TIVEXVEX-417460 format. One record per residue (C-alpha): residue in one letter; x, y, z. Coordinates in steps of 0.5 Angstrom, whole numbers, plus 2048, in hexadecimal, padded with zeros to 3 digits. Layout:
<rs>
aXYZ ...
</rs>
This chain:
<rs>
m85A7F5842 a85F7F7847 i85D7F484E l8607F8854 i85F7F685B n8617FC860 q8657FB866 s85F7FD86A d85B7F7867 i8617F3869 q8617F6870 s8597F6871 f8597EE86F k85F7ED874 k85C7F187A d8547F0879 g8557E9875 v8507EC870 v8507F186A l84C7F4865 l84F7F485E r84A7F9859 g8497F7852 i84F7F2852 f84C7ED84E s8477F184A e84A7EE843 w8487E7846 i8417E7848 d83D7E6842 i8417DF841 l8407DD848 i8397DF847 q8397DA842 g83C7D5846 a8377D684C e8317D5847 f8337CF845 h8357CD84C i82E7CF84F k82B7CA84A n8307C484B p8327C4852 s8377BF854 e8367B9859 r83A7BD85E a8347C285E l8307C4864 i82A7C7865 h8277CB86B h8207CD86C k81D7D1871 k8167D0874 n8117D5872 y8157D786C q8147D4865 g81B7D6862 q8217D1863 f8297D2864 l82D7CE860 e8357CD861 d8397C985D f8417C785D c8477C5859 n8447C6852 w8497CA84E k84B7C484A r8447C3847 i8427CA846 p8477CD841 e8467D4843 y8487D384A s84E7D0848 d8507D6843 f84F7DA848 i8547D684D f8597D6848 n8597DC844 s8577E2848 p85B7E584D l8587E1853 a85F7DE855 s8637E4855 i85E7E8859 a85E7E285E s8667E285E s8667EA860 l8607E9865 t8637E3869 e86B7E5867 s86C7DF865 k8717DD85F s86D7D785D v8657D685C q8617CF85C f85A7CF85A f8567CB85F h84E7CB85D d8487CF85A h8427D085E f83B7D385B f8367D685F y82F7D785C k8297DA860 d8227DA85D a81E7E185E n81B7E1865 s81F7DA867 g81F7DD86E v8267D886F p82B7DC872 t8337DA872 p8347DA87A w83B7DC87D h8407D787C q8487D687A d84A7D2874 m8507D0876 p84D7CA87B y8497C7876 y84F7C6871 c8557C1871 v85A7C6871 s85E7CB876 g8627D1875 h8617D8875 q8637DB86E t85C7D986B v8577DD868 s84F7DC865 f84D7E1860 w8457E2861 m8427E585A p83B7E7859 l8387E6852 e8337EC853 s8337F2857 r8327F185E d82F7F6864 k8347F686A n82E7F286E v82F7EC86A s8367EC869 l83C7E986C r83D7EB873 s8447E9877 l8467EA87E a84D7EF87D g8537EB880 s84F7E5882 h8547E187E l85A7E2883 l8567DE889 k85A7D988C k8557D388B e8517D1885 i8497D2886 r8467CB887 p8437C9880 t83B7C7880 s8367C587B w8327CB878 s82C7C7878 n82C7C487F n8317C8883 e8357C1884 s83C7C1885 f8407BE87F y8457BB884 e8457B988B d8467BF890 s84D7C0892 e8527C5895 a8547C788E f84E7CB88D m84A7D1890 d8437D388F l8417D988B p8437E088E d83E7E588F s83E7E9888 d83C7EF88C d8447EF88F y8467F0887 e8457F5882 i8417F287D k8437F4876 e83E7F4870 w83D7F786A r8387F9864 t83B7F585E q83B7F5856 p83D7EF851 g8447F0851 d8457F1858 v8487EC85C i8497EB864 a84F7E7866 f8507E486D n8547DF870 f8527D8872 k8527DA879 t84E7E0879 i8477DF87C h8417E1877 g83A7E0875 a8347E3871 n82D7E5872 a8287E286F n8257E4868 l81F7E7869 n81F7EB863 d81B7E985D k8217E8858 i8257E2858 s82C7E285B r8327DE858 t8397DE85B l8407DB859 s8457DA85E f84C7D785C r8517D5861 l8597D5860 l85F7D3865 g8657D6866 d86C7D4868 d86B7D186F v8657CE86E v8657C686E f8607C086F r85D7BF876 d8597B8877 r8537BA87B p84F7B6880 g8497B587B r8467B7875 t8487BE872 s8447C286D p8467C2868 s8487BB869 f84E7B7865 p84D7B0865 d8537AC864 i8587B2864 n85D7AD867 q8617B386A k8657B4871 n8657B9876 g86A7BF874 e86A7BD86C r8697C2867 l8637C0863 r8637BC85D e8647C0857 d8607BB853 w85A7BD857 f85C7C4859 p8607C7853 t8657CD855 l8637D3851 l8697D7853 n8707D5855 s8757DB855 
</rs>
């Protein structure tokens, strides 16, 4: 199957920080569903479970499972993931960062609040892309929502814990508060399995609570381009990488974060 990223997709990604690519991973959905079903039954020690008062369902998220779930690894190394990332970020090299799994029970009632991924991560740079992949049909009201152009803000958004809204790091001039979402065009789409929403790590995004009577399973895969380097944060990161043993400005170590493409 030939994979073509249109120039208009690249321009949308550059301008808005987010783009929808229809049906681009359709051939991989059955494989990824197999991996996700194993994952739901076998979460890792990193897994976080969120509950909302007055709702029975739970929201599970888990990180960095590609080495223990072969379906994820197969997708990372054998799908067009890296070449698409290279086109969108206009980067010659592509390095894998991590995977992130979201599972929302029916009627879980737990939203994903507006946030920016970059401040939670141990990296800095602009040539970044996260692939958000729903594993079942998703109405627009429970799909990913992004603030177009928010990836161009001069400061990073202050990262907080979703469970209690506490700041990850001590407040500093390096961060800013969330802007008013009404000041931006909100990009959101109805999606089908095989579609992917690709967005920059700096793009502000979120999702409404799952108030439907069916489950919601989503996989995200995060990739890094030429200008992305290690950044030592003043506290814990999410996901955390204990004993990474790197200095500011270094390319991430390839034994932990494999290079997928280097043209």
